[in-house]
mmCIF file of the C-alpha atoms, coordinates in Angstrom:
data_MODEL
# 
_entry.id   MODEL 
# 
loop_
_atom_site.group_PDB 
_atom_site.id 
_atom_site.type_symbol 
_atom_site.label_atom_id 
_atom_site.label_alt_id 
_atom_site.label_comp_id 
_atom_site.label_asym_id 
_atom_site.label_entity_id 
_atom_site.label_seq_id 
_atom_site.pdbx_PDB_ins_code 
_atom_site.Cartn_x 
_atom_site.Cartn_y 
_atom_site.Cartn_z 
_atom_site.occupancy 
_atom_site.B_iso_or_equiv 
_atom_site.pdbx_formal_charge 
_atom_site.auth_seq_id 
_atom_site.auth_comp_id 
_atom_site.auth_asym_id 
_atom_site.auth_atom_id 
_atom_site.pdbx_PDB_model_num 
ATOM 1   C CA . UNK A 1 1   ? 41.479 -67.782 -120.838 1.00 0.00 ? 1   UNK A CA 1 
ATOM 2   C CA . UNK A 1 2   ? 42.419 -67.837 -117.388 1.00 0.00 ? 2   UNK A CA 1 
ATOM 3   C CA . UNK A 1 3   ? 43.153 -64.110 -117.170 1.00 0.00 ? 3   UNK A CA 1 
ATOM 4   C CA . UNK A 1 4   ? 39.773 -63.231 -118.759 1.00 0.00 ? 4   UNK A CA 1 
ATOM 5   C CA . UNK A 1 5   ? 37.967 -65.479 -116.656 1.00 0.00 ? 5   UNK A CA 1 
ATOM 6   C CA . UNK A 1 6   ? 40.072 -64.273 -113.601 1.00 0.00 ? 6   UNK A CA 1 
ATOM 7   C CA . UNK A 1 7   ? 40.051 -67.810 -112.440 1.00 0.00 ? 7   UNK A CA 1 
ATOM 8   C CA . UNK A 1 8   ? 42.533 -70.741 -112.738 1.00 0.00 ? 8   UNK A CA 1 
ATOM 9   C CA . UNK A 1 9   ? 41.513 -74.271 -112.057 1.00 0.00 ? 9   UNK A CA 1 
ATOM 10  C CA . UNK A 1 10  ? 44.581 -76.291 -113.798 1.00 0.00 ? 10  UNK A CA 1 
ATOM 11  C CA . UNK A 1 11  ? 48.221 -75.870 -112.797 1.00 0.00 ? 11  UNK A CA 1 
ATOM 12  C CA . UNK A 1 12  ? 51.373 -77.314 -114.152 1.00 0.00 ? 12  UNK A CA 1 
ATOM 13  C CA . UNK A 1 13  ? 55.142 -76.706 -114.191 1.00 0.00 ? 13  UNK A CA 1 
ATOM 14  C CA . UNK A 1 14  ? 56.738 -76.309 -117.429 1.00 0.00 ? 14  UNK A CA 1 
ATOM 15  C CA . UNK A 1 15  ? 60.089 -77.777 -118.487 1.00 0.00 ? 15  UNK A CA 1 
ATOM 16  C CA . UNK A 1 16  ? 61.969 -74.998 -116.859 1.00 0.00 ? 16  UNK A CA 1 
ATOM 17  C CA . UNK A 1 17  ? 60.089 -75.463 -113.462 1.00 0.00 ? 17  UNK A CA 1 
ATOM 18  C CA . UNK A 1 18  ? 57.752 -72.319 -114.004 1.00 0.00 ? 18  UNK A CA 1 
ATOM 19  C CA . UNK A 1 19  ? 54.361 -72.695 -112.691 1.00 0.00 ? 19  UNK A CA 1 
ATOM 20  C CA . UNK A 1 20  ? 51.706 -72.108 -115.445 1.00 0.00 ? 20  UNK A CA 1 
ATOM 21  C CA . UNK A 1 21  ? 47.872 -72.085 -114.960 1.00 0.00 ? 21  UNK A CA 1 
ATOM 22  C CA . UNK A 1 22  ? 44.728 -72.189 -117.180 1.00 0.00 ? 22  UNK A CA 1 
ATOM 23  C CA . UNK A 1 23  ? 40.960 -72.385 -116.924 1.00 0.00 ? 23  UNK A CA 1 
ATOM 24  C CA . UNK A 1 24  ? 39.455 -75.423 -118.470 1.00 0.00 ? 24  UNK A CA 1 
ATOM 25  C CA . UNK A 1 25  ? 35.834 -74.538 -117.543 1.00 0.00 ? 25  UNK A CA 1 
ATOM 26  C CA . UNK A 1 26  ? 35.297 -72.521 -120.432 1.00 0.00 ? 26  UNK A CA 1 
ATOM 27  C CA . UNK A 1 27  ? 35.965 -75.334 -123.278 1.00 0.00 ? 27  UNK A CA 1 
ATOM 28  C CA . UNK A 1 28  ? 34.669 -77.877 -120.616 1.00 0.00 ? 28  UNK A CA 1 
ATOM 29  C CA . UNK A 1 29  ? 31.336 -76.164 -120.354 1.00 0.00 ? 29  UNK A CA 1 
ATOM 30  C CA . UNK A 1 30  ? 30.838 -75.735 -123.984 1.00 0.00 ? 30  UNK A CA 1 
ATOM 31  C CA . UNK A 1 31  ? 31.425 -79.424 -124.597 1.00 0.00 ? 31  UNK A CA 1 
ATOM 32  C CA . UNK A 1 32  ? 29.169 -80.463 -121.466 1.00 0.00 ? 32  UNK A CA 1 
ATOM 33  C CA . UNK A 1 33  ? 26.425 -78.022 -122.358 1.00 0.00 ? 33  UNK A CA 1 
ATOM 34  C CA . UNK A 1 34  ? 26.376 -78.986 -126.076 1.00 0.00 ? 34  UNK A CA 1 
ATOM 35  C CA . UNK A 1 35  ? 26.490 -82.689 -125.256 1.00 0.00 ? 35  UNK A CA 1 
ATOM 36  C CA . UNK A 1 36  ? 23.436 -82.299 -122.829 1.00 0.00 ? 36  UNK A CA 1 
ATOM 37  C CA . UNK A 1 37  ? 21.175 -80.259 -124.961 1.00 0.00 ? 37  UNK A CA 1 
ATOM 38  C CA . UNK A 1 38  ? 22.060 -82.171 -128.120 1.00 0.00 ? 38  UNK A CA 1 
ATOM 39  C CA . UNK A 1 39  ? 22.955 -79.161 -130.161 1.00 0.00 ? 39  UNK A CA 1 
ATOM 40  C CA . UNK A 1 40  ? 25.031 -75.971 -130.449 1.00 0.00 ? 40  UNK A CA 1 
ATOM 41  C CA . UNK A 1 41  ? 24.282 -73.490 -127.722 1.00 0.00 ? 41  UNK A CA 1 
ATOM 42  C CA . UNK A 1 42  ? 23.135 -70.771 -130.198 1.00 0.00 ? 42  UNK A CA 1 
ATOM 43  C CA . UNK A 1 43  ? 19.698 -69.277 -129.185 1.00 0.00 ? 43  UNK A CA 1 
ATOM 44  C CA . UNK A 1 44  ? 19.513 -70.665 -125.881 1.00 0.00 ? 44  UNK A CA 1 
ATOM 45  C CA . UNK A 1 45  ? 18.101 -68.978 -122.779 1.00 0.00 ? 45  UNK A CA 1 
ATOM 46  C CA . UNK A 1 46  ? 20.304 -69.981 -120.050 1.00 0.00 ? 46  UNK A CA 1 
ATOM 47  C CA . UNK A 1 47  ? 19.725 -69.310 -116.203 1.00 0.00 ? 47  UNK A CA 1 
ATOM 48  C CA . UNK A 1 48  ? 22.893 -69.698 -114.011 1.00 0.00 ? 48  UNK A CA 1 
ATOM 49  C CA . UNK A 1 49  ? 22.853 -69.767 -110.409 1.00 0.00 ? 49  UNK A CA 1 
ATOM 50  C CA . UNK A 1 50  ? 26.225 -68.560 -108.870 1.00 0.00 ? 50  UNK A CA 1 
ATOM 51  C CA . UNK A 1 51  ? 28.781 -65.552 -109.778 1.00 0.00 ? 51  UNK A CA 1 
ATOM 52  C CA . UNK A 1 52  ? 32.125 -67.126 -108.724 1.00 0.00 ? 52  UNK A CA 1 
ATOM 53  C CA . UNK A 1 53  ? 35.012 -68.539 -110.609 1.00 0.00 ? 53  UNK A CA 1 
ATOM 54  C CA . UNK A 1 54  ? 33.095 -71.505 -112.283 1.00 0.00 ? 54  UNK A CA 1 
ATOM 55  C CA . UNK A 1 55  ? 30.431 -69.018 -113.230 1.00 0.00 ? 55  UNK A CA 1 
ATOM 56  C CA . UNK A 1 56  ? 32.953 -66.921 -114.884 1.00 0.00 ? 56  UNK A CA 1 
ATOM 57  C CA . UNK A 1 57  ? 34.074 -69.882 -117.063 1.00 0.00 ? 57  UNK A CA 1 
ATOM 58  C CA . UNK A 1 58  ? 30.386 -70.256 -117.989 1.00 0.00 ? 58  UNK A CA 1 
ATOM 59  C CA . UNK A 1 59  ? 29.812 -66.586 -118.861 1.00 0.00 ? 59  UNK A CA 1 
ATOM 60  C CA . UNK A 1 60  ? 33.069 -66.605 -120.743 1.00 0.00 ? 60  UNK A CA 1 
ATOM 61  C CA . UNK A 1 61  ? 32.130 -69.723 -122.546 1.00 0.00 ? 61  UNK A CA 1 
ATOM 62  C CA . UNK A 1 62  ? 28.785 -68.200 -123.669 1.00 0.00 ? 62  UNK A CA 1 
ATOM 63  C CA . UNK A 1 63  ? 30.164 -64.731 -124.594 1.00 0.00 ? 63  UNK A CA 1 
ATOM 64  C CA . UNK A 1 64  ? 29.986 -64.508 -128.222 1.00 0.00 ? 64  UNK A CA 1 
ATOM 65  C CA . UNK A 1 65  ? 27.496 -67.431 -128.986 1.00 0.00 ? 65  UNK A CA 1 
ATOM 66  C CA . UNK A 1 66  ? 24.765 -65.901 -131.264 1.00 0.00 ? 66  UNK A CA 1 
ATOM 67  C CA . UNK A 1 67  ? 21.485 -65.180 -129.898 1.00 0.00 ? 67  UNK A CA 1 
ATOM 68  C CA . UNK A 1 68  ? 22.189 -66.394 -126.439 1.00 0.00 ? 68  UNK A CA 1 
ATOM 69  C CA . UNK A 1 69  ? 20.480 -65.188 -123.311 1.00 0.00 ? 69  UNK A CA 1 
ATOM 70  C CA . UNK A 1 70  ? 22.187 -65.514 -119.907 1.00 0.00 ? 70  UNK A CA 1 
ATOM 71  C CA . UNK A 1 71  ? 20.477 -64.611 -116.666 1.00 0.00 ? 71  UNK A CA 1 
ATOM 72  C CA . UNK A 1 72  ? 22.909 -64.735 -113.757 1.00 0.00 ? 72  UNK A CA 1 
ATOM 73  C CA . UNK A 1 73  ? 21.195 -65.124 -110.344 1.00 0.00 ? 73  UNK A CA 1 
ATOM 74  C CA . UNK A 1 74  ? 23.521 -65.116 -107.083 1.00 0.00 ? 74  UNK A CA 1 
ATOM 75  C CA . UNK A 1 75  ? 22.752 -64.217 -103.381 1.00 0.00 ? 75  UNK A CA 1 
ATOM 76  C CA . UNK A 1 76  ? 24.826 -61.003 -103.988 1.00 0.00 ? 76  UNK A CA 1 
ATOM 77  C CA . UNK A 1 77  ? 23.341 -59.304 -106.911 1.00 0.00 ? 77  UNK A CA 1 
ATOM 78  C CA . UNK A 1 78  ? 26.351 -56.917 -107.153 1.00 0.00 ? 78  UNK A CA 1 
ATOM 79  C CA . UNK A 1 79  ? 28.622 -60.058 -108.031 1.00 0.00 ? 79  UNK A CA 1 
ATOM 80  C CA . UNK A 1 80  ? 25.951 -61.065 -110.643 1.00 0.00 ? 80  UNK A CA 1 
ATOM 81  C CA . UNK A 1 81  ? 25.729 -57.770 -112.298 1.00 0.00 ? 81  UNK A CA 1 
ATOM 82  C CA . UNK A 1 82  ? 29.709 -57.378 -112.264 1.00 0.00 ? 82  UNK A CA 1 
ATOM 83  C CA . UNK A 1 83  ? 29.929 -60.944 -114.074 1.00 0.00 ? 83  UNK A CA 1 
ATOM 84  C CA . UNK A 1 84  ? 27.294 -59.846 -116.752 1.00 0.00 ? 84  UNK A CA 1 
ATOM 85  C CA . UNK A 1 85  ? 29.048 -56.588 -117.384 1.00 0.00 ? 85  UNK A CA 1 
ATOM 86  C CA . UNK A 1 86  ? 32.691 -58.413 -117.765 1.00 0.00 ? 86  UNK A CA 1 
ATOM 87  C CA . UNK A 1 87  ? 31.240 -60.725 -120.386 1.00 0.00 ? 87  UNK A CA 1 
ATOM 88  C CA . UNK A 1 88  ? 28.058 -59.573 -121.713 1.00 0.00 ? 88  UNK A CA 1 
ATOM 89  C CA . UNK A 1 89  ? 26.958 -62.932 -123.504 1.00 0.00 ? 89  UNK A CA 1 
ATOM 90  C CA . UNK A 1 90  ? 23.396 -61.206 -123.994 1.00 0.00 ? 90  UNK A CA 1 
ATOM 91  C CA . UNK A 1 91  ? 23.211 -61.269 -120.282 1.00 0.00 ? 91  UNK A CA 1 
ATOM 92  C CA . UNK A 1 92  ? 21.497 -59.760 -117.298 1.00 0.00 ? 92  UNK A CA 1 
ATOM 93  C CA . UNK A 1 93  ? 21.352 -60.227 -113.594 1.00 0.00 ? 93  UNK A CA 1 
ATOM 94  C CA . UNK A 1 94  ? 18.652 -60.851 -111.140 1.00 0.00 ? 94  UNK A CA 1 
ATOM 95  C CA . UNK A 1 95  ? 18.043 -58.779 -107.888 1.00 0.00 ? 95  UNK A CA 1 
ATOM 96  C CA . UNK A 1 96  ? 19.077 -61.798 -105.794 1.00 0.00 ? 96  UNK A CA 1 
ATOM 97  C CA . UNK A 1 97  ? 15.438 -62.465 -104.732 1.00 0.00 ? 97  UNK A CA 1 
ATOM 98  C CA . UNK A 1 98  ? 13.775 -65.983 -105.002 1.00 0.00 ? 98  UNK A CA 1 
ATOM 99  C CA . UNK A 1 99  ? 10.995 -64.141 -106.898 1.00 0.00 ? 99  UNK A CA 1 
ATOM 100 C CA . UNK A 1 100 ? 13.440 -62.908 -109.659 1.00 0.00 ? 100 UNK A CA 1 
ATOM 101 C CA . UNK A 1 101 ? 14.973 -66.427 -109.689 1.00 0.00 ? 101 UNK A CA 1 
ATOM 102 C CA . UNK A 1 102 ? 11.421 -67.976 -110.296 1.00 0.00 ? 102 UNK A CA 1 
ATOM 103 C CA . UNK A 1 103 ? 10.539 -65.402 -113.055 1.00 0.00 ? 103 UNK A CA 1 
ATOM 104 C CA . UNK A 1 104 ? 13.886 -66.176 -114.864 1.00 0.00 ? 104 UNK A CA 1 
ATOM 105 C CA . UNK A 1 105 ? 13.289 -69.849 -114.809 1.00 0.00 ? 105 UNK A CA 1 
ATOM 106 C CA . UNK A 1 106 ? 10.179 -69.738 -116.794 1.00 0.00 ? 106 UNK A CA 1 
ATOM 107 C CA . UNK A 1 107 ? 11.810 -69.186 -119.865 1.00 0.00 ? 107 UNK A CA 1 
ATOM 108 C CA . UNK A 1 108 ? 14.868 -71.195 -119.371 1.00 0.00 ? 108 UNK A CA 1 
ATOM 109 C CA . UNK A 1 109 ? 16.375 -73.508 -121.900 1.00 0.00 ? 109 UNK A CA 1 
ATOM 110 C CA . UNK A 1 110 ? 19.329 -74.630 -119.625 1.00 0.00 ? 110 UNK A CA 1 
ATOM 111 C CA . UNK A 1 111 ? 19.699 -74.160 -115.878 1.00 0.00 ? 111 UNK A CA 1 
ATOM 112 C CA . UNK A 1 112 ? 23.430 -74.204 -114.675 1.00 0.00 ? 112 UNK A CA 1 
ATOM 113 C CA . UNK A 1 113 ? 24.292 -74.789 -111.050 1.00 0.00 ? 113 UNK A CA 1 
ATOM 114 C CA . UNK A 1 114 ? 27.591 -72.914 -110.796 1.00 0.00 ? 114 UNK A CA 1 
ATOM 115 C CA . UNK A 1 115 ? 27.521 -72.897 -106.875 1.00 0.00 ? 115 UNK A CA 1 
ATOM 116 C CA . UNK A 1 116 ? 29.534 -75.346 -104.585 1.00 0.00 ? 116 UNK A CA 1 
ATOM 117 C CA . UNK A 1 117 ? 26.050 -76.549 -103.364 1.00 0.00 ? 117 UNK A CA 1 
ATOM 118 C CA . UNK A 1 118 ? 25.922 -80.436 -103.769 1.00 0.00 ? 118 UNK A CA 1 
ATOM 119 C CA . UNK A 1 119 ? 29.535 -80.857 -103.941 1.00 0.00 ? 119 UNK A CA 1 
ATOM 120 C CA . UNK A 1 120 ? 30.868 -84.237 -102.282 1.00 0.00 ? 120 UNK A CA 1 
ATOM 121 C CA . UNK A 1 121 ? 29.580 -84.590 -98.567  1.00 0.00 ? 121 UNK A CA 1 
ATOM 122 C CA . UNK A 1 122 ? 26.664 -82.049 -98.933  1.00 0.00 ? 122 UNK A CA 1 
ATOM 123 C CA . UNK A 1 123 ? 23.215 -82.979 -99.871  1.00 0.00 ? 123 UNK A CA 1 
ATOM 124 C CA . UNK A 1 124 ? 21.814 -79.420 -100.212 1.00 0.00 ? 124 UNK A CA 1 
ATOM 125 C CA . UNK A 1 125 ? 20.130 -78.737 -103.461 1.00 0.00 ? 125 UNK A CA 1 
ATOM 126 C CA . UNK A 1 126 ? 20.828 -75.565 -105.378 1.00 0.00 ? 126 UNK A CA 1 
ATOM 127 C CA . UNK A 1 127 ? 17.407 -75.231 -106.354 1.00 0.00 ? 127 UNK A CA 1 
ATOM 128 C CA . UNK A 1 128 ? 14.056 -77.156 -106.113 1.00 0.00 ? 128 UNK A CA 1 
ATOM 129 C CA . UNK A 1 129 ? 14.035 -79.425 -109.077 1.00 0.00 ? 129 UNK A CA 1 
ATOM 130 C CA . UNK A 1 130 ? 10.177 -78.865 -109.686 1.00 0.00 ? 130 UNK A CA 1 
ATOM 131 C CA . UNK A 1 131 ? 11.216 -75.178 -110.611 1.00 0.00 ? 131 UNK A CA 1 
ATOM 132 C CA . UNK A 1 132 ? 13.341 -76.254 -113.645 1.00 0.00 ? 132 UNK A CA 1 
ATOM 133 C CA . UNK A 1 133 ? 10.805 -76.149 -116.476 1.00 0.00 ? 133 UNK A CA 1 
ATOM 134 C CA . UNK A 1 134 ? 9.938  -79.507 -118.155 1.00 0.00 ? 134 UNK A CA 1 
ATOM 135 C CA . UNK A 1 135 ? 11.442 -78.378 -121.334 1.00 0.00 ? 135 UNK A CA 1 
ATOM 136 C CA . UNK A 1 136 ? 14.786 -77.176 -119.871 1.00 0.00 ? 136 UNK A CA 1 
ATOM 137 C CA . UNK A 1 137 ? 18.053 -79.287 -119.371 1.00 0.00 ? 137 UNK A CA 1 
ATOM 138 C CA . UNK A 1 138 ? 20.202 -78.845 -116.152 1.00 0.00 ? 138 UNK A CA 1 
ATOM 139 C CA . UNK A 1 139 ? 23.924 -79.054 -115.808 1.00 0.00 ? 139 UNK A CA 1 
ATOM 140 C CA . UNK A 1 140 ? 25.367 -79.034 -112.357 1.00 0.00 ? 140 UNK A CA 1 
ATOM 141 C CA . UNK A 1 141 ? 28.771 -78.194 -112.453 1.00 0.00 ? 141 UNK A CA 1 
ATOM 142 C CA . UNK A 1 142 ? 29.805 -80.114 -109.115 1.00 0.00 ? 142 UNK A CA 1 
ATOM 143 C CA . UNK A 1 143 ? 30.096 -83.651 -109.343 1.00 0.00 ? 143 UNK A CA 1 
ATOM 144 C CA . UNK A 1 144 ? 30.898 -86.698 -107.404 1.00 0.00 ? 144 UNK A CA 1 
ATOM 145 C CA . UNK A 1 145 ? 33.074 -89.508 -107.580 1.00 0.00 ? 145 UNK A CA 1 
ATOM 146 C CA . UNK A 1 146 ? 30.358 -92.126 -106.729 1.00 0.00 ? 146 UNK A CA 1 
ATOM 147 C CA . UNK A 1 147 ? 27.729 -90.962 -109.330 1.00 0.00 ? 147 UNK A CA 1 
ATOM 148 C CA . UNK A 1 148 ? 25.443 -87.972 -109.853 1.00 0.00 ? 148 UNK A CA 1 
ATOM 149 C CA . UNK A 1 149 ? 24.838 -85.217 -107.633 1.00 0.00 ? 149 UNK A CA 1 
ATOM 150 C CA . UNK A 1 150 ? 21.634 -85.214 -105.512 1.00 0.00 ? 150 UNK A CA 1 
ATOM 151 C CA . UNK A 1 151 ? 20.200 -82.515 -107.634 1.00 0.00 ? 151 UNK A CA 1 
ATOM 152 C CA . UNK A 1 152 ? 21.005 -84.378 -111.048 1.00 0.00 ? 152 UNK A CA 1 
ATOM 153 C CA . UNK A 1 153 ? 19.214 -87.448 -109.559 1.00 0.00 ? 153 UNK A CA 1 
ATOM 154 C CA . UNK A 1 154 ? 16.301 -85.499 -108.437 1.00 0.00 ? 154 UNK A CA 1 
ATOM 155 C CA . UNK A 1 155 ? 15.841 -83.846 -111.881 1.00 0.00 ? 155 UNK A CA 1 
ATOM 156 C CA . UNK A 1 156 ? 16.299 -87.126 -113.728 1.00 0.00 ? 156 UNK A CA 1 
ATOM 157 C CA . UNK A 1 157 ? 13.452 -88.591 -111.535 1.00 0.00 ? 157 UNK A CA 1 
ATOM 158 C CA . UNK A 1 158 ? 11.356 -85.776 -113.082 1.00 0.00 ? 158 UNK A CA 1 
ATOM 159 C CA . UNK A 1 159 ? 12.475 -86.742 -116.462 1.00 0.00 ? 159 UNK A CA 1 
ATOM 160 C CA . UNK A 1 160 ? 14.571 -83.646 -117.014 1.00 0.00 ? 160 UNK A CA 1 
ATOM 161 C CA . UNK A 1 161 ? 17.785 -84.036 -118.803 1.00 0.00 ? 161 UNK A CA 1 
ATOM 162 C CA . UNK A 1 162 ? 20.537 -83.410 -116.403 1.00 0.00 ? 162 UNK A CA 1 
ATOM 163 C CA . UNK A 1 163 ? 24.170 -84.069 -115.988 1.00 0.00 ? 163 UNK A CA 1 
ATOM 164 C CA . UNK A 1 164 ? 26.987 -83.177 -113.621 1.00 0.00 ? 164 UNK A CA 1 
ATOM 165 C CA . UNK A 1 165 ? 30.222 -81.381 -113.934 1.00 0.00 ? 165 UNK A CA 1 
ATOM 166 C CA . UNK A 1 166 ? 32.098 -84.710 -114.497 1.00 0.00 ? 166 UNK A CA 1 
ATOM 167 C CA . UNK A 1 167 ? 31.605 -84.129 -118.376 1.00 0.00 ? 167 UNK A CA 1 
ATOM 168 C CA . UNK A 1 168 ? 33.460 -80.843 -118.187 1.00 0.00 ? 168 UNK A CA 1 
# 
């Protein structure tokens, strides 16, 4: 899983002392997303912001899910396109502009923040909460020890189903 995602987030030493690594984002994302939307992920239109290591875990988790649509948006459209090419998942990439993101969000069932925006110590929102459609759920892969991220709190205030990465 880690080799395919090209990202490692969990390390341990085995009984011989050899360092091992894995990526728990793939299974963790599936669990968190299904819990949030209350059903299997099949048929969802997912818009993901970010194209780094956490985003690779999400793309890998969605790869092979039937009838899935993934739109990847990042400041670097080349990185978005490369991520989509690597995993497929019924995916496409935006051109990195705000207009393309707004257009993608119109049909979203699930919006995923796979950036570091909103991580502990930052109150910067990855996306204006009002841009998340009323029918869509939102999953913020960042989390805080002292409760939901500012983005999750703002989305919940608008009655959007939202959760943070602690579930992962």
